[in-house]
C-alpha positions, -999 to 999 in steps of 0.1 A, spaced: 582 -55 -495 572 -20 -508 538 -31 -519 533 -50 -486 543 -20 -466 518 1 -485 490 -22 -480 496 -23 -443 498 13 -442 465 17 -459 450 -10 -434 463 8 -404 451 42 -417 416 29 -425 415 12 -390 424 44 -370 401 65 -389 372 40 -384 379 38 -347 382 75 -342 349 81 -362 331 53 -340 343 68 -308 336 103 -315 313 106 -345 297 138 -337 329 161 -330 349 143 -356 361 152 -390 371 125 -416 405 132 -435 414 113 -466 452 104 -464 457 96 -501 472 128 -509 487 138 -476 510 125 -449 492 111 -418 496 132 -388 511 104 -366 541 97 -388 574 116 -378 587 143 -401 609 135 -429 648 137 -423 650 166 -446 624 186 -426 635 174 -392 654 208 -383 637 231 -405 622 261 -385 594 280 -403 593 318 -404 570 333 -379 539 345 -394 533 383 -388 502 402 -396 500 434 -412 501 464 -387 466 478 -397 450 441 -394 469 436 -360 455 469 -347 419 461 -359 421 426 -344 433 441 -310 405 466 -311 379 441 -318 393 419 -290 393 448 -264 357 456 -274 346 421 -269 363 418 -235 348 452 -224 312 440 -235 316 407 -218 329 424 -187 299 445 -185 275 418 -192 290 397 -164 287 428 -140 250 434 -150 240 398 -145 257 398 -110 239 428 -101 205 414 -112 212 382 -92 221 404 -62 190 424 -65 168 393 -68 185 380 -36 176 411 -18 141 410 -29 136 373 -18 110 373 9 104 336 24 71 346 40 59 360 6 70 329 -10 52 306 16 19 326 13 21 324 -26 28 286 -23 -3 282 2 -24 303 -21 -14 281 -50 -19 250 -32 -54 263 -21 -64 270 -56 -52 236 -68 -71 219 -42 -104 239 -50 -99 228 -87 -94 193 -76 -123 190 -53 -145 205 -81 -132 180 -105 -139 152 -79 -175 164 -75 -181 164 -112 -167 129 -114 -187 117 -84 -219 128 -101 -210 111 -134 -201 79 -115 -235 81 -96 -254 85 -128 -235 58 -145 -242 35 -114 -280 43 -115 -280 36 -154 -261 3 -147 -284 -6 -118 -316 0 -141 -302 -20 -168 -293 -48 -145 -328 -48 -130 -343 -49 -164 -320 -79 -174 -331 -98 -142 -368 -91 -148 -364 -102 -183 -346 -133 -173 -372 -141 -145 -401 -137 -170 -384 -163 -194 -379 -186 -166 -414 -182 -156 -427 -188 -189 -404 -219 -193 -416 -233 -160 -451 -228 -171 -445 -248 -205 -429 -275 -184 -457 -277 -160 -483 -276 -188 -464 -306 -206 -462 -325 -173 -500 -320 -167 -507 -333 -201 -487 -364 -196 -502 -369 -162 -537 -367 -177 -528 -390 -205 -514 -415 -179 -545 -412 -158 -567 -420 -188 -544 -449 -195 -546 -463 -160 -580 -473 -167 -570 -499 -191 -542 -512 -169 -544 -547 -157 -544 -550 -120 -550 -579 -93 -589 -570 -94 -595 -571 -132 -569 -597 -144 -595 -625 -145 -618 -603 -168 -588 -594 -189 -580 -628 -195 -616 -639 -204 -619 -608 -228 -585 -619 -245 -597 -653 -250 -629 -643 -263 -615 -617 -286 -583 -634 -303 -562 -611 -322 -543 -622 -354 -511 -605 -361 -503 -622 -391 -509 -595 -417 -489 -574 -439 -486 -536 -442 -480 -514 -472 -461 -482 -474 -493 -462 -467 -500 -482 -434 -529 -503 -447 -534 -537 -431 -538 -568 -454 -551 -600 -437 -535 -634 -450 -571 -649 -456 -583 -620 -476 -550 -618 -496 -552 -655 -505 -590 -651 -516 -581 -623 -538 -552 -643 -553 -578 -672 -560 -603 -649 -576 -578 -633 -599 -565 -670 -610 -600 -682 -617 -605 -650 -640 
């Protein structure tokens, strides 16, 4: 039982100390209770009715402390009186008209500075816009020139194809020359029974057979 009570007391002490430190960690002072009695426990029965003797200072020390205290109180009273006097003088010197003029003057000066800054910013903005417009115009002209060159290339290619088709039109078979084309085809038969090597050379079947016979006779 004694061990259990001691353990519980230690746990309670740690809990109370931690809670107090967490709540007021700045103005708190941690105290270790290992070698002294916690302050929340009641006094012992042997010390319950004990009256401690009143602590008395030596006469010289008491006189010195009283002198220092009187000097401190006198100086603080003088400072408070001086501060109150200064505040009263400032109140008497307060002029609403003067403050209004001062505020108007300050506002006017701030407006002049603001207007000057706005003029500088407007000039910079206009210069920047002019540079951007010039750059945009150059880009547009560059794109127009590229489009014009591209269109010219397309038109040249179209004209070349048209010329080629016009030349090929002459060999087209129409209703007027279909009889002549038939006669020319019958008069000039074309034999497509030939071979082609990797170089594109044509070899007629009759010529190939004749070469084979000649090589066989040799």
